[in-house]
Structures are given as C-alpha cells and as structure tokens.
Backbone as CSV, one residue per row, in Angstrom:
resi,resn,N_x,N_y,N_z,CA_x,CA_y,CA_z,C_x,C_y,C_z
1,MET,-3.315,-22.597,15.550,-3.301,-23.236,14.228,-3.577,-22.173,13.165
2,VAL,-2.626,-21.978,12.238,-2.774,-20.973,11.186,-2.637,-21.652,9.829
3,ASN,-3.592,-21.404,8.955,-3.561,-21.957,7.607,-3.034,-20.897,6.644
4,GLN,-2.001,-21.244,5.908,-1.399,-20.324,4.949,-1.455,-20.948,3.571
5,THR,-2.064,-20.241,2.619,-2.235,-20.846,1.307,-2.312,-19.803,0.198
6,LYS,-1.771,-20.174,-0.939,-1.928,-19.322,-2.124,-3.385,-19.395,-2.584
7,HIS,-3.845,-18.337,-3.244,-5.248,-18.277,-3.632,-5.368,-17.511,-4.948
8,VAL,-6.279,-17.926,-5.775,-6.546,-17.225,-7.035,-7.847,-16.451,-6.899
9,PHE,-7.798,-15.151,-7.161,-8.990,-14.308,-7.118,-9.428,-13.993,-8.547
10,TYR,-10.705,-14.207,-8.810,-11.275,-13.906,-10.127,-11.974,-12.556,-10.038
11,VAL,-11.566,-11.608,-10.862,-12.140,-10.261,-10.830,-12.605,-9.857,-12.226
12,GLY,-13.461,-8.845,-12.250,-13.972,-8.349,-13.522,-15.070,-9.197,-14.121
13,GLU,-15.648,-10.093,-13.313,-16.675,-10.987,-13.840,-17.909,-10.229,-14.329
14,ARG,-18.166,-9.064,-13.717,-19.362,-8.309,-14.110,-19.062,-7.231,-15.141
15,ALA,-17.814,-7.147,-15.562,-17.441,-6.129,-16.543,-17.911,-6.528,-17.935
16,PRO,-18.414,-5.571,-18.709,-18.884,-5.885,-20.065,-17.746,-6.273,-21.002
17,ASP,-16.549,-5.803,-20.711,-15.390,-6.102,-21.548,-14.752,-7.408,-21.080
18,ASP,-14.712,-8.413,-21.927,-14.163,-9.711,-21.553,-12.701,-9.632,-21.139
19,SER,-11.965,-8.632,-21.641,-10.549,-8.524,-21.321,-10.330,-8.161,-19.864
20,ARG,-11.381,-7.726,-19.181,-11.247,-7.365,-17.768,-11.493,-8.547,-16.839
21,LYS,-11.926,-9.652,-17.368,-12.152,-10.852,-16.572,-10.825,-11.596,-16.445
22,ILE,-10.166,-11.373,-15.331,-8.817,-11.909,-15.171,-8.654,-12.575,-13.810
23,LYS,-7.483,-13.215,-13.619,-7.139,-13.859,-12.352,-5.993,-13.102,-11.694
24,LEU,-6.103,-12.927,-10.368,-5.054,-12.280,-9.595,-4.422,-13.304,-8.661
25,ASP,-3.100,-13.293,-8.611,-2.365,-14.183,-7.718,-2.458,-13.640,-6.296
26,GLY,-2.995,-14.444,-5.378,-3.193,-13.962,-4.021,-2.709,-14.933,-2.967
27,PHE,-2.885,-14.514,-1.723,-2.443,-15.320,-0.591,-3.364,-15.038,0.586
28,ILE,-3.725,-16.097,1.321,-4.602,-15.958,2.489,-3.948,-16.623,3.701
29,ILE,-3.890,-15.885,4.793,-3.429,-16.416,6.074,-4.662,-16.471,6.970
30,ASP,-4.996,-17.650,7.453,-6.270,-17.830,8.148,-6.076,-18.539,9.491
31,PRO,-6.045,-17.782,10.600,-5.921,-18.416,11.915,-7.228,-19.089,12.310
32,LYS,-7.161,-19.968,13.269,-8.353,-20.706,13.681,-9.421,-19.766,14.219
33,LYS,-9.011,-18.756,15.010,-9.939,-17.772,15.548,-9.472,-16.389,15.109
34,ALA,-10.113,-15.845,14.082,-9.712,-14.548,13.546,-10.596,-13.435,14.090
35,LYS,-9.988,-12.283,14.370,-10.726,-11.127,14.871,-11.380,-10.337,13.736
36,GLY,-11.112,-10.719,12.526,-11.617,-10.022,11.356,-10.644,-10.242,10.217
37,THR,-10.860,-9.576,9.103,-9.997,-9.750,7.938,-9.223,-8.483,7.639
38,VAL,-7.902,-8.605,7.576,-7.036,-7.508,7.175,-6.744,-7.663,5.687
39,PHE,-7.117,-6.654,4.921,-6.819,-6.646,3.486,-5.552,-5.822,3.293
40,PHE,-4.477,-6.487,2.892,-3.205,-5.794,2.726,-3.005,-5.403,1.271
41,LEU,-2.768,-4.113,1.042,-2.530,-3.570,-0.293,-1.095,-3.083,-0.356
42,GLN,-0.261,-3.777,-1.130,1.149,-3.431,-1.168,1.417,-2.279,-2.122
43,GLY,2.679,-1.881,-2.172,3.072,-0.738,-2.971,3.075,-0.999,-4.466
44,PHE,3.289,0.072,-5.193,3.237,0.061,-6.655,4.261,-0.885,-7.273
45,SER,5.434,-0.964,-6.683,6.513,-1.767,-7.273,6.749,-3.080,-6.546
46,ASP,5.780,-3.498,-5.749,5.997,-4.655,-4.879,5.163,-5.866,-5.269
47,ARG,5.441,-6.969,-4.576,4.658,-8.193,-4.682,4.472,-8.713,-3.265
48,TYR,3.398,-9.425,-3.014,3.080,-9.799,-1.635,4.136,-10.699,-1.006
49,ASP,4.872,-11.447,-1.828,5.899,-12.342,-1.300,6.899,-11.607,-0.411
50,ASP,7.197,-10.345,-0.752,8.177,-9.580,0.012,7.702,-9.261,1.427
51,TYR,6.398,-9.366,1.667,5.830,-8.960,2.943,5.475,-10.135,3.858
52,LEU,5.499,-11.338,3.340,4.969,-12.469,4.087,5.743,-12.778,5.369
53,GLU,7.003,-13.136,5.229,7.747,-13.718,6.346,7.854,-12.788,7.554
54,HIS,8.277,-11.545,7.326,8.572,-10.655,8.447,7.406,-9.759,8.847
55,PHE,6.337,-9.769,8.070,5.282,-8.797,8.328,3.884,-9.407,8.396
56,LEU,3.453,-10.070,7.344,2.075,-10.561,7.288,1.854,-11.809,8.133
57,PHE,2.830,-12.685,8.216,2.643,-13.884,9.037,2.377,-13.546,10.505
58,PRO,3.119,-12.604,11.112,2.812,-12.247,12.509,1.419,-11.658,12.675
59,ILE,0.991,-10.822,11.734,-0.360,-10.251,11.801,-1.395,-11.343,11.625
60,GLY,-1.058,-12.349,10.818,-1.963,-13.459,10.549,-2.180,-14.391,11.721
61,GLU,-1.458,-14.181,12.814,-1.708,-14.978,14.008,-2.952,-14.479,14.746
62,GLU,-3.353,-13.244,14.474,-4.516,-12.653,15.133,-5.679,-12.413,14.169
63,PHE,-5.342,-12.065,12.927,-6.352,-11.704,11.942,-6.213,-12.563,10.684
64,ARG,-7.305,-12.745,10.017,-7.254,-13.324,8.681,-6.633,-12.264,7.774
65,VAL,-5.625,-12.625,6.994,-4.951,-11.684,6.111,-5.191,-12.092,4.668
66,VAL,-5.674,-11.148,3.882,-5.919,-11.382,2.462,-5.067,-10.388,1.669
67,THR,-4.277,-10.884,0.741,-3.456,-10.011,-0.084,-3.345,-10.599,-1.484
68,TYR,-2.958,-9.786,-2.424,-2.844,-10.255,-3.814,-1.948,-9.293,-4.585
69,ASN,-1.391,-9.791,-5.674,-0.588,-8.942,-6.542,-1.496,-8.184,-7.493
70,HIS,-1.219,-6.903,-7.658,-2.033,-6.072,-8.524,-1.998,-6.587,-9.965
71,ARG,-2.953,-6.145,-10.753,-2.966,-6.476,-12.182,-1.604,-6.189,-12.822
72,GLY,-1.146,-7.123,-13.635,0.117,-6.928,-14.333,1.337,-7.245,-13.511
73,HIS,1.166,-7.516,-12.213,2.288,-7.890,-11.366,2.460,-9.409,-11.413
74,PRO,3.578,-9.941,-10.900,3.872,-11.373,-11.042,2.719,-12.286,-10.645
75,GLY,2.364,-13.182,-11.539,1.316,-14.152,-11.270,-0.090,-13.660,-11.538
76,SER,-0.261,-12.348,-11.687,-1.594,-11.777,-11.942,-1.722,-11.391,-13.406
77,GLU,-2.883,-11.651,-13.961,-3.110,-11.369,-15.370,-3.406,-9.891,-15.596
78,GLY,-3.504,-9.543,-16.891,-3.871,-8.184,-17.270,-2.727,-7.201,-17.150
79,LYS,-3.061,-5.924,-17.345,-2.099,-4.839,-17.186,-2.493,-4.001,-15.975
80,PHE,-1.489,-3.446,-15.328,-1.761,-2.609,-14.162,-2.715,-1.490,-14.545
81,ASP,-3.743,-1.298,-13.726,-4.750,-0.271,-13.989,-5.207,0.276,-12.641
82,ALA,-4.750,1.471,-12.313,-5.071,2.058,-11.011,-6.572,2.260,-10.839
83,LYS,-7.254,2.608,-11.915,-8.698,2.856,-11.828,-9.470,1.568,-11.552
84,ARG,-8.924,0.453,-12.035,-9.590,-0.825,-11.807,-9.260,-1.405,-10.428
85,GLY,-8.215,-0.890,-9.797,-7.777,-1.442,-8.524,-8.856,-1.419,-7.459
86,ALA,-9.592,-0.316,-7.366,-10.660,-0.202,-6.366,-11.784,-1.194,-6.654
87,GLU,-12.105,-1.397,-7.926,-13.157,-2.341,-8.284,-12.731,-3.773,-7.975
88,ASP,-11.458,-4.077,-8.218,-10.945,-5.409,-7.901,-11.104,-5.679,-6.408
89,TRP,-10.690,-4.696,-5.592,-10.773,-4.868,-4.141,-12.221,-5.089,-3.701
90,LYS,-13.145,-4.326,-4.266,-14.549,-4.468,-3.876,-15.070,-5.865,-4.189
91,GLU,-14.724,-6.379,-5.359,-15.162,-7.726,-5.721,-14.579,-8.770,-4.768
92,ILE,-13.312,-8.597,-4.419,-12.661,-9.564,-3.540,-13.269,-9.522,-2.148
93,THR,-13.525,-8.325,-1.612,-14.114,-8.233,-0.270,-15.516,-8.829,-0.234
94,GLU,-16.284,-8.623,-1.278,-17.633,-9.184,-1.333,-17.589,-10.703,-1.333
95,SER,-16.530,-11.254,-1.919,-16.420,-12.716,-1.977,-15.959,-13.323,-0.655
96,MET,-15.492,-12.472,0.279,-14.940,-12.973,1.531,-15.945,-12.984,2.672
97,GLY,-17.194,-12.633,2.415,-18.197,-12.664,3.474,-18.402,-11.317,4.129
98,ARG,-19.135,-11.296,5.237,-19.534,-10.051,5.869,-18.769,-9.716,7.142
99,GLU,-17.703,-10.425,7.451,-16.980,-10.136,8.682,-16.259,-8.791,8.576
100,PRO,-15.889,-8.191,9.725,-15.243,-6.881,9.728,-13.989,-6.855,8.854
101,ALA,-13.788,-5.740,8.164,-12.638,-5.580,7.283,-11.735,-4.461,7.802
102,TYR,-10.440,-4.709,7.779,-9.446,-3.715,8.187,-8.492,-3.511,7.021
103,LEU,-8.235,-2.266,6.670,-7.351,-1.968,5.557,-5.946,-1.686,6.049
104,LEU,-4.970,-2.276,5.371,-3.569,-2.056,5.670,-2.869,-1.782,4.350
105,GLY,-2.400,-0.540,4.174,-1.798,-0.171,2.899,-0.395,0.376,3.063
106,HIS,0.440,0.071,2.084,1.804,0.604,2.070,2.019,1.390,0.781
107,SER,2.485,2.642,0.898,2.821,3.476,-0.253,1.616,3.604,-1.191
108,TYR,1.728,3.101,-2.432,0.585,3.148,-3.340,-0.622,2.438,-2.737
109,GLY,-0.396,1.368,-1.997,-1.497,0.648,-1.367,-2.246,1.518,-0.380
110,ALA,-1.532,2.425,0.303,-2.188,3.367,1.211,-2.996,4.374,0.419
111,ASN,-2.457,4.782,-0.717,-3.185,5.686,-1.608,-4.499,5.050,-2.037
112,LEU,-4.434,3.789,-2.432,-5.630,3.073,-2.855,-6.603,2.899,-1.695
113,ALA,-6.069,2.627,-0.496,-6.920,2.407,0.671,-7.799,3.614,0.973
114,THR,-7.298,4.819,0.701,-8.086,6.029,0.969,-9.147,6.264,-0.100
115,ARG,-9.208,5.393,-1.072,-10.185,5.528,-2.153,-11.185,4.382,-2.179
116,LEU,-11.220,3.608,-1.117,-12.108,2.453,-1.049,-13.279,2.732,-0.124
117,GLU,-14.445,2.284,-0.542,-15.655,2.472,0.251,-16.323,1.134,0.511
118,SER,-16.699,0.907,1.758,-17.452,-0.281,2.128,-17.897,-0.127,3.567
119,ASP,-19.124,-0.543,3.861,-19.592,-0.471,5.245,-18.906,-1.527,6.108
120,LYS,-18.132,-2.421,5.489,-17.389,-3.435,6.229,-16.112,-2.877,6.851
121,ILE,-15.585,-1.772,6.291,-14.310,-1.235,6.755,-14.443,-0.696,8.173
122,GLN,-13.606,-1.209,9.050,-13.607,-0.779,10.442,-12.547,0.289,10.704
123,SER,-11.373,0.130,10.134,-10.294,1.091,10.326,-9.214,0.873,9.270
124,THR,-8.331,1.865,9.141,-7.297,1.847,8.114,-5.951,2.225,8.714
125,TYR,-4.908,1.500,8.355,-3.555,1.774,8.821,-2.684,1.964,7.579
126,CYS,-2.033,3.128,7.476,-1.249,3.458,6.292,0.232,3.569,6.635
127,LEU,1.058,2.838,5.914,2.505,2.837,6.123,3.194,3.602,4.997
128,THR,4.066,4.548,5.362,4.742,5.446,4.421,3.804,5.807,3.265
129,PRO,2.664,6.450,3.594,1.613,6.677,2.601,1.952,7.734,1.562
130,LEU,1.475,7.503,0.359,1.544,8.473,-0.723,0.104,8.901,-1.018
131,PHE,-0.445,9.777,-0.163,-1.859,10.134,-0.289,-2.140,10.971,-1.534
132,ASP,-1.203,11.807,-1.913,-1.375,12.594,-3.137,-0.010,12.984,-3.666
133,LEU,0.024,13.441,-4.908,1.306,13.748,-5.533,1.978,14.955,-4.903
134,GLN,1.220,15.807,-4.207,1.823,16.971,-3.562,2.751,16.560,-2.428
135,MET,2.660,15.321,-1.992,3.543,14.839,-0.929,4.921,14.467,-1.477
136,LEU,5.037,14.403,-2.797,6.322,14.076,-3.397,7.209,15.325,-3.483
137,PRO,8.527,15.151,-3.513,9.417,16.288,-3.735,9.108,16.962,-5.071
138,PHE,9.509,18.215,-5.222,9.129,19.022,-6.391,9.499,18.359,-7.713
139,LEU,10.734,17.863,-7.830,11.158,17.285,-9.102,10.358,16.029,-9.435
140,HIS,9.973,15.248,-8.400,9.128,14.086,-8.643,7.784,14.531,-9.210
141,ARG,7.202,15.563,-8.594,5.894,16.051,-9.048,5.974,16.585,-10.475
142,LEU,7.050,17.322,-10.771,7.221,17.877,-12.108,7.282,16.767,-13.142
143,GLY,8.065,15.732,-12.846,8.182,14.634,-13.791,6.863,13.932,-14.033
144,ILE,6.094,13.704,-12.950,4.812,13.015,-13.092,3.799,13.893,-13.831
145,ASN,3.832,15.215,-13.587,2.937,16.109,-14.317,3.241,16.094,-15.810
146,ILE,4.527,15.997,-16.139,4.910,15.877,-17.553,4.362,14.576,-18.129
147,LEU,4.442,13.504,-17.328,3.921,12.217,-17.785,2.415,12.286,-17.992
148,ASN,1.725,12.985,-17.095,0.280,13.119,-17.241,-0.069,13.833,-18.536
149,THR,0.695,14.890,-18.828,0.472,15.621,-20.079,0.744,14.723,-21.272
150,ALA,1.833,13.958,-21.173,2.183,13.049,-22.271,1.123,11.985,-22.474
151,GLY,0.393,11.692,-21.407,-0.637,10.670,-21.503,-1.749,11.031,-22.466
152,TYR,-1.879,12.329,-22.750,-2.917,12.763,-23.677,-2.453,12.700,-25.125
153,ILE,-1.179,12.381,-25.303,-0.649,12.225,-26.652,-0.704,10.745,-27.004
154,PRO,-1.585,10.355,-27.910,-1.816,8.935,-28.199,-0.523,8.149,-28.424
155,GLY,-0.372,7.096,-27.668,0.722,6.168,-27.890,2.063,6.560,-27.291
156,LEU,2.214,7.811,-26.785,3.534,8.231,-26.325,3.984,7.458,-25.091
157,LEU,3.110,7.385,-24.083,3.483,6.650,-22.874,3.706,5.180,-23.182
158,GLN,2.842,4.632,-24.050,3.004,3.226,-24.403,4.354,2.985,-25.074
159,THR,4.776,3.936,-25.920,6.047,3.799,-26.616,7.214,3.856,-25.648
160,ILE,7.141,4.817,-24.685,8.220,4.940,-23.705,8.261,3.704,-22.810
161,ASP,7.080,3.261,-22.380,7.015,2.070,-21.535,7.575,0.856,-22.257
162,TYR,7.275,0.751,-23.559,7.782,-0.379,-24.333,9.307,-0.357,-24.359
163,GLY,9.878,0.854,-24.477,11.331,0.979,-24.477,11.924,0.554,-23.146
164,ILE,11.260,0.928,-22.049,11.735,0.541,-20.719,11.651,-0.966,-20.552
165,GLU,10.532,-1.538,-21.002,10.332,-2.980,-20.843,11.328,-3.763,-21.697
166,SER,11.534,-3.305,-22.938,12.385,-4.057,-23.858,13.849,-4.039,-23.427
167,THR,14.257,-2.986,-22.716,15.641,-2.924,-22.255,15.816,-3.555,-20.877
168,GLY,14.706,-3.973,-20.274,14.781,-4.647,-18.991,15.054,-3.733,-17.809
169,ILE,14.875,-2.416,-17.983,15.173,-1.471,-16.902,14.263,-1.732,-15.706
170,ALA,12.975,-1.901,-15.980,12.028,-2.109,-14.886,12.370,-3.379,-14.109
171,GLU,12.726,-4.438,-14.849,13.052,-5.696,-14.193,14.317,-5.563,-13.360
172,LYS,15.324,-4.869,-13.879,16.567,-4.681,-13.150,16.352,-3.875,-11.875
173,ALA,15.379,-2.954,-11.914,15.076,-2.129,-10.745,14.217,-2.873,-9.731
174,GLY,13.796,-4.080,-10.094,12.958,-4.863,-9.198,11.493,-4.496,-9.289
175,CYS,11.124,-3.775,-10.338,9.734,-3.331,-10.496,8.966,-4.337,-11.332
176,PRO,7.969,-5.007,-10.769,7.233,-6.030,-11.510,6.268,-5.448,-12.538
177,ASN,6.013,-4.143,-12.462,5.077,-3.499,-13.377,5.824,-3.059,-14.626
178,ASN,5.439,-3.591,-15.790,6.165,-3.244,-17.008,5.586,-2.033,-17.738
179,CYS,4.647,-1.342,-17.103,4.109,-0.100,-17.668,4.146,0.998,-16.603
180,PRO,5.316,1.326,-16.070,5.392,2.240,-14.926,4.909,3.649,-15.222
181,LEU,5.186,4.177,-16.408,4.801,5.557,-16.688,3.289,5.713,-16.780
182,GLN,2.638,4.805,-17.481,1.177,4.846,-17.559,0.557,4.703,-16.172
183,SER,1.181,3.877,-15.343,0.632,3.616,-14.017,0.694,4.854,-13.132
184,PHE,1.814,5.587,-13.189,1.912,6.808,-12.408,0.900,7.838,-12.882
185,ALA,0.696,7.913,-14.192,-0.279,8.855,-14.717,-1.686,8.499,-14.241
186,GLN,-2.007,7.214,-14.213,-3.317,6.763,-13.734,-3.490,7.065,-12.248
187,LEU,-2.414,6.863,-11.487,-2.469,7.071,-10.051,-2.892,8.496,-9.716
188,ALA,-2.435,9.442,-10.516,-2.738,10.850,-10.263,-4.205,11.187,-10.510
189,THR,-4.931,10.310,-11.196,-6.328,10.612,-11.529,-7.320,10.030,-10.522
190,LEU,-6.851,9.192,-9.598,-7.761,8.564,-8.643,-8.335,9.601,-7.681
191,LYS,-9.620,9.516,-7.422,-10.278,10.447,-6.510,-10.334,9.852,-5.110
192,GLU,-10.086,10.711,-4.143,-10.062,10.267,-2.764,-11.464,10.180,-2.180
193,THR,-11.660,9.214,-1.289,-12.938,9.050,-0.596,-12.773,9.493,0.853
194,LYS,-13.556,10.491,1.249,-13.492,10.952,2.628,-14.313,10.028,3.519
195,HIS,-13.784,9.704,4.688,-14.524,8.878,5.628,-14.099,9.244,7.044
196,ASP,-14.901,8.838,8.000,-14.612,9.182,9.390,-14.228,7.954,10.210
197,LYS,-13.817,6.886,9.530,-13.408,5.677,10.236,-12.032,5.888,10.884
198,PRO,-11.723,5.170,11.962,-10.414,5.304,12.606,-9.271,5.054,11.622
199,MET,-8.225,5.878,11.725,-7.082,5.755,10.830,-5.798,5.994,11.608
200,ALA,-4.742,5.305,11.193,-3.411,5.526,11.748,-2.420,5.553,10.589
201,PHE,-1.317,6.257,10.783,-0.295,6.300,9.737,1.086,6.296,10.376
202,ALA,2.057,5.791,9.625,3.453,5.784,10.058,4.294,6.309,8.912
203,LEU,4.924,7.452,9.130,5.742,8.095,8.103,7.204,8.005,8.515
204,ALA,8.001,7.247,7.761,9.402,7.054,8.096,10.193,8.328,7.820
205,ASP,11.046,8.729,8.765,11.801,9.966,8.590,13.023,9.785,7.697
206,GLY,13.302,8.549,7.281,14.407,8.304,6.356,13.905,7.978,4.961
207,ASP,12.662,8.355,4.656,12.011,7.992,3.398,12.562,8.826,2.238
208,GLU,13.380,8.205,1.385,13.929,8.911,0.235,12.880,9.174,-0.840
209,VAL,11.891,8.295,-0.949,10.847,8.473,-1.957,10.068,9.758,-1.698
210,LEU,9.760,10.023,-0.426,9.024,11.231,-0.068,9.954,12.398,0.265
211,GLY,11.255,12.194,0.139,12.207,13.279,0.291,12.422,13.771,1.706
212,VAL,12.257,12.900,2.712,12.407,13.355,4.092,13.706,12.897,4.751
213,ARG,14.521,12.131,4.032,15.801,11.710,4.609,16.654,12.944,4.891
214,GLU,17.083,13.108,6.142,17.889,14.256,6.583,17.187,15.578,6.283
215,ASN,15.865,15.566,6.307,15.095,16.783,6.052,13.924,16.821,7.026
216,THR,14.203,17.257,8.237,13.192,17.258,9.292,12.024,18.175,8.955
217,ALA,12.325,19.319,8.333,11.268,20.276,8.004,10.240,19.655,7.068
218,ARG,10.724,18.922,6.080,9.784,18.288,5.145,9.013,17.168,5.838
219,TYR,9.688,16.431,6.685,9.014,15.362,7.424,7.847,15.926,8.235
220,LEU,8.089,17.007,8.973,7.031,17.617,9.785,5.936,18.204,8.900
221,HIS,6.333,18.718,7.730,5.348,19.261,6.796,4.408,18.170,6.299
222,LEU,4.956,17.010,5.986,4.120,15.916,5.499,3.195,15.400,6.598
223,VAL,3.709,15.336,7.826,2.855,14.931,8.945,1.685,15.907,9.074
224,ASP,1.974,17.208,8.954,0.917,18.220,9.048,-0.099,18.068,7.922
225,ARG,0.378,17.745,6.727,-0.534,17.564,5.583,-1.479,16.388,5.822
226,ILE,-0.937,15.304,6.355,-1.764,14.130,6.630,-2.797,14.453,7.705
227,LYS,-2.352,15.110,8.766,-3.257,15.445,9.865,-4.319,16.445,9.422
228,ALA,-3.981,17.333,8.494,-4.957,18.294,7.989,-6.051,17.592,7.194
229,ARG,-5.661,16.568,6.473,-6.623,15.832,5.659,-7.424,14.851,6.498
230,TYR,-6.764,14.230,7.472,-7.423,13.260,8.338,-7.161,13.648,9.792
231,PRO,-7.910,14.599,10.325,-7.667,15.094,11.687,-7.733,14.000,12.748
232,GLN,-8.518,12.951,12.500,-8.674,11.890,13.493,-7.553,10.862,13.433
233,ALA,-6.661,10.970,12.433,-5.621,9.968,12.239,-4.605,9.987,13.378
234,LYS,-4.219,8.806,13.833,-3.222,8.654,14.881,-1.840,8.520,14.246
235,ASN,-0.905,9.340,14.709,0.443,9.319,14.161,1.299,8.299,14.906
236,ARG,1.733,7.259,14.210,2.548,6.200,14.805,3.996,6.248,14.265
237,SER,4.396,7.408,13.770,5.666,7.516,13.055,6.887,7.237,13.912
238,GLU,6.812,7.435,15.203,7.994,7.202,16.018,8.378,5.721,16.067
239,LEU,7.464,4.858,15.616,7.777,3.427,15.577,8.652,3.056,14.387
240,VAL,8.783,3.956,13.408,9.580,3.656,12.214,10.664,4.711,12.010
241,ARG,11.128,5.325,13.100,12.203,6.313,13.004,13.470,5.678,12.445
242,GLY,14.134,6.418,11.571,15.397,5.955,11.004,15.249,4.960,9.874
243,LEU,14.004,4.698,9.452,13.793,3.714,8.382,13.440,4.398,7.067
244,ASN,13.473,3.618,6.000,13.238,4.137,4.662,11.803,3.850,4.217
245,HIS,11.535,4.068,2.946,10.175,3.961,2.424,9.584,2.573,2.638
246,CYS,10.389,1.540,2.448,9.918,0.166,2.660,10.277,-0.342,4.047
247,LEU,10.474,0.599,4.980,10.742,0.279,6.387,11.968,-0.612,6.563
248,ASN,13.035,-0.217,5.887,14.351,-0.791,6.125,15.355,0.339,5.915
249,LEU,16.614,0.093,6.196,17.608,1.156,6.115,18.307,1.242,4.764
250,THR,18.166,0.239,3.943,18.873,0.238,2.666,18.326,1.298,1.721
251,LYS,19.164,1.777,0.822,18.723,2.793,-0.137,17.886,2.179,-1.254
252,ASN,17.990,0.868,-1.425,17.220,0.193,-2.473,15.847,-0.178,-1.925
253,ASP,14.822,0.551,-2.330,13.493,0.360,-1.761,12.769,-0.867,-2.298
254,PHE,13.409,-1.635,-3.162,12.749,-2.831,-3.689,13.155,-4.081,-2.923
255,THR,13.868,-3.912,-1.825,14.256,-5.061,-1.017,13.072,-5.529,-0.186
256,PRO,13.122,-6.747,0.335,12.001,-7.262,1.135,11.589,-6.311,2.254
257,PHE,10.316,-6.244,2.496,9.714,-5.295,3.422,9.987,-5.653,4.885
258,LEU,10.324,-4.637,5.669,10.459,-4.749,7.118,11.444,-5.843,7.549
259,THR,12.553,-5.951,6.848,13.571,-6.916,7.234,14.194,-6.499,8.573
260,PRO,14.285,-7.400,9.548,14.881,-7.046,10.842,16.308,-6.516,10.665
261,GLU,16.619,-5.411,11.334,17.937,-4.814,11.221,18.487,-4.467,12.598
262,LYS,19.795,-4.421,12.703,20.456,-4.123,13.964,20.020,-2.751,14.488
263,GLY,19.621,-2.726,15.735,19.228,-1.471,16.353,17.793,-1.077,16.105
264,LYS,17.031,-1.872,15.349,15.637,-1.551,15.054,14.730,-2.687,15.510
265,ASP,13.673,-2.341,16.197,12.726,-3.342,16.678,11.519,-3.360,15.746
266,SER,11.583,-4.178,14.713,10.519,-4.219,13.709,9.190,-4.690,14.281
267,ASN,9.256,-5.470,15.349,8.015,-5.996,15.915,7.128,-4.907,16.506
268,ARG,7.706,-3.745,16.812,6.920,-2.677,17.423,5.792,-2.222,16.490
269,ILE,6.100,-2.049,15.213,5.070,-1.570,14.284,4.024,-2.659,14.068
270,ILE,4.441,-3.918,14.058,3.495,-5.018,13.885,2.537,-5.094,15.070
271,GLU,3.077,-5.000,16.277,2.227,-5.055,17.465,1.279,-3.863,17.516
272,ASP,1.754,-2.710,17.056,0.895,-1.533,17.068,-0.270,-1.685,16.094
273,ILE,-0.012,-2.271,14.934,-1.073,-2.518,13.953,-2.125,-3.448,14.548
274,ILE,-1.685,-4.512,15.185,-2.612,-5.464,15.808,-3.404,-4.788,16.916
275,ASN,-2.724,-3.977,17.739,-3.416,-3.246,18.805,-4.445,-2.281,18.248
276,PHE,-4.082,-1.592,17.189,-4.978,-0.602,16.587,-6.252,-1.249,16.074
277,TYR,-6.108,-2.343,15.341,-7.276,-3.041,14.826,-8.098,-3.674,15.948
278,SER,-7.427,-4.144,16.986,-8.116,-4.836,18.071,-8.866,-3.891,18.992
279,ASN,-8.314,-2.681,19.182,-8.858,-1.771,20.192,-9.473,-0.489,19.642
280,GLY,-9.529,-0.360,18.324,-10.136,0.846,17.767,-9.155,1.989,17.654
281,SER,-9.676,3.189,17.480,-8.846,4.346,17.173,-7.903,4.719,18.296
282,SER,-8.205,4.329,19.550,-7.317,4.674,20.656,-6.014,3.893,20.595
283,ALA,-6.086,2.689,19.993,-4.900,1.832,19.805,-4.099,1.684,21.080
284,GLN,-4.768,1.537,22.196,-4.067,1.338,23.455,-3.485,-0.068,23.489
285,GLY,-2.249,-0.192,23.844,-1.610,-1.499,23.889,-0.194,-1.373,24.396
286,LEU,0.610,-2.351,24.130,1.981,-2.370,24.620,2.758,-1.167,24.121
287,TYR,2.535,-0.788,22.858,3.218,0.354,22.288,2.201,1.405,21.909
288,SER,2.331,2.591,22.448,1.414,3.681,22.172,2.207,4.989,22.075
289,PRO,2.642,5.376,20.846,3.457,6.576,20.671,2.766,7.817,21.196
290,ASN,3.549,8.791,21.581,3.000,10.030,22.115,2.936,11.114,21.046
291,GLY,1.958,11.989,21.191,1.917,13.188,20.386,1.521,12.985,18.948
292,GLY,1.478,14.114,18.218,1.034,14.095,16.828,2.151,14.337,15.858
293,THR,3.397,14.390,16.309,4.489,14.582,15.395,5.493,13.458,15.552
C-alpha cells in the first residue's frame, strides 16, 4: 500500500524578512513500511512532475520519497535563490521527523546535495552531477564567469533576465525558472560541505551538458575529478551508458526524466539506488557495477 499525495511545504518561517516566508509545491510518496526518507532534489530547469512516473514511484515502493519544486518553479512561490535552497531543505527535513534521510540529487540537485549538512543524512546518490563549474566545458565556464562578473553591475542580470522572460525564451526551452542568469551566478557562489558519508554517482557518457558526448577523454577526466573530491564515492556510471544529462537519449534535456527507451534498461539505475540506500556504501545487490571508471 503506497500513499501518493501533493503537499505544500512552508519555508522561511524563521526568516526576519517576511518576503522569505513562502510555500513550495511538493509531493510525498509514502509506503506502508518505509526504510527511511529519500529527499529528491531535481535539476535547475526541472519540476518534480517529470520524475514521478518512471523514477520516483518505483523508489517510493521501498522508501518514503519527499520532493518539491524549487523557489520560483511551477507551483512554488518566490524567486529562485540558490543560497536559500539549503535552508529550505533543512526546514523541510526538520518537519519530517527524525527517521534516516537519504539524499538523491540530479544535476543542480546533486550540487545542492553536496552542500547540505544534517546528522540525519545516511548516504547520497548523485545523478549526472554538476559538483562545480570546472566540470563544465570551457565555453560554458567562460559564459558563466562573465555572468558572475555582470552580477556585480547593479540591475544588469535582472535586465537581461527580464528580456528573456518577456520574450518567452525560457518557457519555450522548457525552463520553469524565469531568472536563469541570476540563478547560474548564485550557483557558483555556493560552498561545498565535506562529509564522509557513503556516496555514489552516475555520470552519463552521452551528457551534452557536461560535454562528454563522443568524448571519452573528458568523461574519464570528470570521473577522476569526482573520485578525487570524494574518494569513497562508488561509481555507478556503467548503468547509464549511452544516455544524456537527463538519462534519456534525446538531445532535448528538458524532456521527462528516465523515460524508458529501446535498448536501455532504466530499471537498473533505480534498483541500484534502492540497493545502495538499503545496504550502505557497498551497495551489494542485483546490480553492482565493476571498477571505478
């Protein structure tokens, strides 16, 4: 018996600024006997609806799953604020009780997951992670560095973002965030939290966002960077071979997450996530990839 329901999360209640007291559109999957709570943090341009059917519902058969749309995303109030994201998560976890917490992040969500602290966190699983801007291709990094510089010029990013929003470019691209430039600049300022909790990651070798499509050397370089930062991390990348940033084959990364495709067994990554959370860092189970590359 699994209960699936939309949920409203109230955050910023302790903030001195009344404008930070907002509601976030969320969703909870609650099985009768849960092994703990998986907090799913989706990507920068996503909404939780894209992950429910093919991804979160299967995980929700074993674990309680809690997810929500970031500030400024569909159904959630306020404007996207990367710095506030960690505080929002902390408030939400505190409201969910003291049971074990497992972090599951995709892209920006994985970036955020590495910046969260709580004694409740048991382990973290990162899908196509963007741990830092150095993992992006050179031209991506150059553009974001320019945006960061522009951020110090009063009103410039807001003006550019307004132009993007008014022309509907962000909406046409499937991006629910109407302030994308400010958001990328904020993302670059988040400080990472080092921890020794069990971690696993899956880096798709067809990821155009990280520039590894048809570029094996860069793919191996990124794997090495992740392992250098988190030596204890288990590499599960062979489970998502041939897939793109959102774990599908299409070039449009705003399509629904982990859609089943011919020749790809999407259930493998789901079962591995469940095994990892259930069995700890060894992640022994039906699927257990070999090696560190």
